[in-house]
PAPA-730289 format. One record per atom (N, C-alpha, C): residue number from 1; residue in three letters; x, y, z; chain. Coordinates in Angstrom, 2 decimals, decimal comma. Each point is the difference from the previous one (the first is absolute). Layout:
# PAPA-730289
@seq NUM; type Ala; u X; v Y; w Z; mol A
...
***
This chain:
# PAPA-730289
@seq 1; type Unk; u 0,74; v -1,45; w 0,02; mol A
@seq 1; type Unk; u -0,67; v 1,46; w -0,27; mol A
@seq 1; type Unk; u 1,01; v 1,06; w 0,35; mol A
@seq 2; type Unk; u -0,43; v 1,44; w -0,94; mol A
@seq 2; type Unk; u 0,68; v 0,66; w -0,18; mol A
@seq 2; type Unk; u -0,36; v 1,50; w 0,82; mol A
@seq 3; type Unk; u 1,04; v 0,99; w 0,52; mol A
@seq 3; type Unk; u -0,30; v 0,83; w 0,86; mol A
@seq 3; type Unk; u -0,86; v 1,16; w -0,90; mol A
@seq 4; type Unk; u -0,50; v 0,54; w 0,10; mol A
@seq 4; type Unk; u -1,21; v 1,54; w -0,40; mol A
@seq 4; type Unk; u 0,62; v 0,39; w -0,68; mol A
@seq 5; type Unk; u 1,59; v 0,50; w 0,11; mol A
@seq 5; type Unk; u 0,84; v 0,35; w -0,93; mol A
@seq 5; type Unk; u 0,80; v -0,49; w -0,83; mol A
@seq 6; type Unk; u 0,01; v -0,81; w -0,40; mol A
@seq 6; type Unk; u 0,71; v -1,07; w -0,82; mol A
@seq 6; type Unk; u -1,51; v 0,00; w -1,05; mol A
@seq 7; type Unk; u -1,17; v -0,04; w 0,60; mol A
@seq 7; type Unk; u -1,11; v -0,24; w -0,47; mol A
@seq 7; type Unk; u -0,75; v 1,61; w -1,23; mol A
@seq 8; type Unk; u 0,53; v 0,94; w 0,59; mol A
@seq 8; type Unk; u 0,05; v 0,98; w -0,82; mol A
@seq 8; type Unk; u 1,17; v 0,36; w -0,26; mol A
@seq 9; type Unk; u 0,72; v -0,45; w -0,26; mol A
@seq 9; type Unk; u 1,16; v 0,31; w -1,15; mol A
@seq 9; type Unk; u -0,29; v -0,95; w -0,81; mol A
@seq 10; type Unk; u -0,35; v -1,16; w -0,07; mol A
@seq 10; type Unk; u -0,32; v -0,96; w -1,22; mol A
@seq 10; type Unk; u -1,35; v 0,42; w -0,82; mol A
@seq 11; type Unk; u -0,55; v 0,68; w 0,98; mol A
@seq 11; type Unk; u -1,04; v 0,69; w -0,57; mol A
@seq 11; type Unk; u -0,03; v 1,45; w -0,68; mol A
@seq 12; type Unk; u 0,33; v -0,01; w 0,40; mol A
@seq 12; type Unk; u 0,90; v 1,48; w -1,20; mol A
@seq 12; type Unk; u 0,75; v 0,16; w -1,10; mol A
@seq 13; type Unk; u 0,83; v -1,32; w -0,37; mol A
@seq 13; type Unk; u 0,83; v -0,46; w -0,63; mol A
@seq 13; type Unk; u -0,79; v -0,46; w -1,16; mol A
@seq 14; type Unk; u -0,86; v -0,86; w 0,45; mol A
@seq 14; type Unk; u -1,50; v -0,65; w -0,71; mol A
@seq 14; type Unk; u -0,55; v 0,91; w -0,98; mol A
@seq 15; type Unk; u -0,13; v 1,41; w 0,65; mol A
@seq 15; type Unk; u -0,96; v 1,10; w -0,21; mol A
@seq 15; type Unk; u 0,66; v 0,35; w -1,28; mol A
@seq 16; type Unk; u 1,03; v 0,38; w 0,49; mol A
@seq 16; type Unk; u 1,03; v 0,97; w -0,71; mol A
@seq 16; type Unk; u 0,15; v -0,99; w -1,42; mol A
@seq 17; type Unk; u 0,52; v -1,25; w -0,06; mol A
@seq 17; type Unk; u 0,04; v -0,92; w -1,42; mol A
@seq 17; type Unk; u -0,99; v 0,20; w -0,34; mol A
@seq 18; type Unk; u -1,86; v -0,26; w 0,16; mol A
@seq 18; type Unk; u -0,84; v -0,61; w -0,34; mol A
@seq 18; type Unk; u -0,86; v 1,33; w -1,05; mol A
@seq 19; type Unk; u 0,80; v 1,52; w 0,54; mol A
@seq 19; type Unk; u -0,78; v 1,60; w -0,36; mol A
@seq 19; type Unk; u 1,58; v 0,59; w -1,23; mol A
@seq 20; type Unk; u 0,21; v -0,11; w -0,92; mol A
@seq 20; type Unk; u 0,84; v 0,60; w -0,91; mol A
@seq 20; type Unk; u 0,02; v 1,34; w -0,02; mol A
@seq 21; type Unk; u 0,35; v 1,00; w 0,39; mol A
@seq 21; type Unk; u 1,11; v 1,35; w -0,27; mol A
@seq 21; type Unk; u -1,46; v 0,43; w -1,39; mol A
@seq 22; type Unk; u -0,69; v 0,62; w 0,46; mol A
@seq 22; type Unk; u -0,26; v 1,09; w -0,93; mol A
@seq 22; type Unk; u 0,20; v 1,03; w -0,35; mol A
@seq 23; type Unk; u 0,47; v 0,26; w -0,77; mol A
@seq 23; type Unk; u 0,53; v 1,62; w -0,62; mol A
@seq 23; type Unk; u -0,80; v 0,43; w -1,12; mol A
***
C-alpha cells in the first residue's frame, strides 16, 4: 500500500502524460 504522497505524485505524472500540451 502506497502512502498518500506517492499516490499523488503518480496521479500527477499520469495526468501530465495523458493530457498533451495545447498551444
